[in-house]
C-alpha positions in Angstrom: -136.6 -37.7 0.1 -137.8 -41.1 -0.9 -140.8 -42.2 -3.0 -142.3 -45.6 -3.7 -143.5 -45.5 -7.4 -145.9 -48.1 -8.6 -144.2 -49.4 -11.7 -146.1 -51.7 -14.1 -143.7 -51.5 -17.0 -146.2 -49.3 -18.9 -145.6 -45.8 -20.4 -147.4 -43.9 -17.6 -145.6 -45.5 -14.6 -142.2 -45.4 -16.4 -142.6 -41.7 -17.1 -143.8 -41.2 -13.5 -140.7 -42.9 -12.1 -138.4 -40.7 -14.3 -140.3 -37.5 -13.3 -140.0 -38.4 -9.6 -136.3 -38.9 -10.0 -135.9 -35.6 -11.8 -137.9 -33.9 -9.0 -135.2 -35.1 -6.6 -136.8 -38.2 -5.1 -134.9 -41.3 -4.4 -137.2 -43.7 -6.4 -138.1 -47.1 -5.1 -140.1 -48.8 -7.9 -142.7 -51.4 -6.8 -144.2 -53.9 -9.2 -147.4 -55.6 -8.0 -148.3 -59.0 -9.3 -152.0 -59.2 -8.5 -152.5 -62.3 -10.7 -152.9 -60.3 -13.9 -152.7 -62.1 -17.2 -149.8 -59.8 -18.3 -147.8 -60.1 -15.1 -144.7 -61.8 -16.6 -144.5 -59.5 -19.7 -145.2 -56.4 -17.5 -142.5 -57.3 -15.1 -139.9 -57.9 -17.8 -140.6 -54.5 -19.3 -140.7 -52.8 -15.9 -137.2 -54.2 -15.1 -135.9 -53.1 -18.5 -137.5 -49.7 -18.3 -136.1 -48.9 -14.9 -132.6 -50.0 -16.0 -132.8 -48.0 -19.2 -133.6 -44.9 -17.2 -131.0 -45.5 -14.5 -133.5 -46.3 -11.8 -133.6 -49.1 -9.2 -134.8 -52.5 -10.2 -138.4 -52.9 -9.0 -139.2 -54.7 -5.9 -141.9 -57.3 -6.5 -145.1 -57.6 -4.4 -146.2 -61.2 -5.1 -149.9 -61.0 -4.5 -151.1 -63.1 -7.4 -153.8 -64.9 -5.4 -155.7 -61.7 -5.5 -156.7 -62.4 -9.1 -158.2 -65.7 -8.1 -160.1 -64.1 -5.2 -161.3 -61.2 -7.4 -161.5 -62.5 -10.9 -161.8 -60.0 -13.8 -161.0 -59.7 -17.4 -157.5 -58.7 -16.4 -156.9 -61.8 -14.4 -159.0 -64.5 -16.0 -158.9 -65.2 -19.8 -162.4 -66.7 -19.7 -163.8 -63.2 -18.8 -164.1 -60.4 -21.4 -161.0 -58.2 -21.3 -162.9 -55.0 -21.7 -166.5 -55.6 -20.4 -165.0 -57.2 -17.2 -161.9 -55.0 -16.9 -162.8 -53.5 -13.5 -161.0 -55.4 -10.7 -162.6 -54.3 -7.5 -159.9 -53.1 -5.0 -157.0 -53.3 -7.4 -155.8 -49.7 -6.9 -156.4 -50.0 -3.2 -154.2 -53.1 -3.2 -151.5 -51.2 -5.1 -151.6 -48.3 -2.7 -151.7 -50.3 0.4 -148.7 -52.4 -0.8 -146.8 -49.2 -1.7 -147.7 -47.5 1.6 -146.7 -50.5 3.7 -143.4 -50.8 1.7 -142.8 -47.0 2.1 -143.2 -47.4 5.9 -140.3 -49.9 6.0 -137.9 -47.8 4.0 -138.5 -44.4 5.7 -140.5 -43.0 2.7 -143.7 -41.0 3.2 -144.6 -40.5 -0.5 -146.1 -43.0 -2.9 -146.9 -42.3 -6.5 -149.4 -43.8 -8.9 -149.7 -43.2 -12.7 -153.4 -42.2 -13.0 -154.2 -39.8 -15.8 -156.7 -37.0 -16.1 -159.9 -38.1 -14.4 -162.0 -36.8 -17.2 -161.1 -40.1 -18.9 -161.5 -42.4 -15.8 -163.7 -45.5 -16.1 -163.5 -46.8 -12.6 -164.3 -45.3 -9.1 -160.7 -45.8 -7.9 -159.2 -43.4 -10.5 -160.4 -40.0 -9.1 -158.9 -37.3 -6.9 -161.6 -37.9 -4.3 -160.7 -41.6 -4.1 -157.0 -40.7 -3.7 -157.7 -38.1 -0.9 -159.7 -40.7 1.0 -157.1 -43.4 0.4 -154.4 -41.1 1.7 -156.2 -40.7 5.1 -156.8 -44.5 5.3 -153.3 -45.4 4.4 -151.8 -43.0 6.9 -153.8 -44.8 9.6 -153.0 -48.2 8.3 -149.3 -47.8 8.4 -149.0 -45.5 11.4 -147.4 -42.6 9.7 -148.2 -39.8 7.3 -148.4 -41.0 3.7 -148.7 -38.7 0.8 -150.2 -40.1 -2.5 -149.1 -38.2 -5.5 -150.5 -38.7 -9.0 -148.9 -35.9 -11.0 -150.0 -37.3 -14.4 -153.6 -36.6 -13.5 -153.0 -33.2 -15.0 -152.6 -34.7 -18.4 -154.4 -36.7 -21.1 -152.9 -39.9 -22.5 -151.8 -38.1 -25.7 -150.0 -35.5 -23.5 -148.3 -38.2 -21.5 -147.2 -40.0 -24.7 -145.7 -36.7 -26.0 -143.8 -36.2 -22.7 -142.5 -39.7 -22.7 -141.3 -39.3 -26.3 -139.6 -36.0 -25.4 -137.7 -37.8 -22.6 -136.9 -40.8 -24.7 -137.9 -43.2 -22.0 -137.6 -46.3 -24.3 -139.8 -49.3 -24.8 -142.6 -49.9 -22.4 -145.5 -52.4 -22.3 -149.2 -51.4 -22.0 -151.5 -54.3 -22.8 -153.7 -56.3 -20.4 -153.4 -59.6 -22.4 -149.7 -60.2 -21.9 -148.8 -61.3 -25.4 -145.6 -60.0 -26.9 -147.6 -58.1 -29.5 -150.2 -55.8 -27.9 -153.8 -57.0 -28.5 -155.2 -53.7 -29.7 -158.5 -54.4 -28.0 -158.0 -54.0 -24.3 -158.5 -50.7 -22.5 -154.7 -50.1 -22.2 -154.2 -50.6 -25.9 -157.2 -48.4 -26.8 -155.8 -45.5 -24.8 -153.0 -45.2 -27.3 -155.5 -44.9 -30.2 -157.8 -42.3 -28.8 -155.9 -40.6 -25.9 -158.4 -41.7 -23.3 -161.2 -44.2 -23.2 
C-alpha cells in the first residue's frame, strides 16, 4: 500500500506523512517547487523533517516556471504576501503532480495537508474541490486515484497539538522563505490564531 504525500516542509505535511506511515502506507514524499519565494527553505526543512521521522527523502517536482506564469504574493516579492496570496491552480498543480507520480510507482493514494474547511480561504481547499479533483485525476492518469486529506477533521491548534505529541521536530511554515518566520503571512498567522 503506497501513498504519495505532498511534503512542503511545514507542520501539516510533515504530520500527514508520519500519520500515513503509521497507518501502514509506504510513504513517497513529493516536494513541489512551483516558484514560491520560500522554495529553498521549504525544501531544506522537508528533507530534514522526513529524515528525522525515518521517512524517504522527498522527490522534487521542479515546476518553478509556474510562479512566473501565475504570479502571486507567494511567488513574487513585489506582490502583497497576504492580499495576493491566492495562486490560482496551485493545489491542482500539486495534486496533478502527485497523481502522475503515483501512477509511475504503482500507488493509488495521494495525500494533501489541508485543514478543517471552516478555516479555508481559497476555493481549492474544500471537500467539494477534492471530490471533483479525484474524478479528474483518475481520468488524467488512467487509473483510480484516491485523494486523502485526513487533517481536514482538525483545526490548526489541534494539528499543532498532535504534532507536538508525536515530537515531529522542527518544520517550516512561512511563505517568505527567510530563516526567521515573517509573522505576517497566512502560514505564520495560522499559528497565532489556529486558523485564518
